[in-house]
C-alpha angles and dihedrals in degrees: 000000000000135000113259091214108043100012094235120150113260121197115243114270097027118126097200135044110254092215108042099014094233113155119247107234099202111013092176091070109082122201114217122213090210113104116244108251116210120198113258117217111222112216111201113230115211115207112198111214113242114234110240116214110256113222115219122230114253094229093168091059092048093047092045090051091051093049089047091056092046090049091053093047094048098034091113091058107087115245095354096075092042094051093046091048091049093051091047090050093055094044093047091053089051089049091054091051090051094052093099093046095049097031093222144048096070095120092045091050093050091049090049089049093055093045091048093051092051093045093047092048094050090044091052091050089051091051092050091045092048092050092048091048092049090050092049092047091050091048092047091049090049092049092047091051090051094051115104111258107223091207092060120079102216092176096058109138094016123119117242095261093050090046090053090048089052092053092045090052091053091049091053091051091053096066105019142032124249140174117228092257091043093054092047090050091049092052095044100037118109085225090052130038094323096220116153115268090246092053092046093047093047091049094049092046089053091051090051095043093053092052094246095133139037110204093199091056089047088055090051091052091050091048092051090048091053093047092050092071106019142022129251138182116231094258092042092054092047091051092048092051096044100037121114086229092047131045096318097224118156117263090250092053093046092049091049090052092050089052093049095052091050103254106145 
């Protein structure tokens, strides 16, 4: 209990303050020094979690980048490098378009695009080179097969005149182009080699049988020779090559030649 005047502590039961002498009006009421504690109501606060935007993975950019690397690594393998580069090119372009949607992968897609372009280009060059090499090899093999083998006697069983006609026919084919009929006429003409028609025909048949001539290729040579100094329409060239008064190639051989020289 405390004095209401001076604030001194007064023992319980005293009627006067021992310090200032002030009377205690109601000594039965005791003043506690303990603070009055009021119950505090706890209000729960609920914090709702905010949903964070989930960024999607730019799978197209990643896949395009991978195919770009594969295309570069396998660019020297015909077709494989080109196909991988082409796939990488398409996927990388898709990855670039999805950059805004996914929010990432743009740099990876651009890198994949560049790698894919390089791989596809080198792969395409390898394809073209391989095709050209195969064509050259096939042509060389064909030419080698057509060359006269010195160890083979192509004139076995022929009489001397027919054998000479055979050799004369091969000599003509070395520096000029002939159709089958044209070569027979050249060998049998009185203004040519003057062999009999039977000798000339037997000799030319032997050349053909042994694979020493390709009449279609002879037609192509004749067509190129004509076009080197004059101009022809497609039909005009075919008629010139197949005419009885021209080169006397068959219609099939003349048409093949026109196709090969590019007259459509």
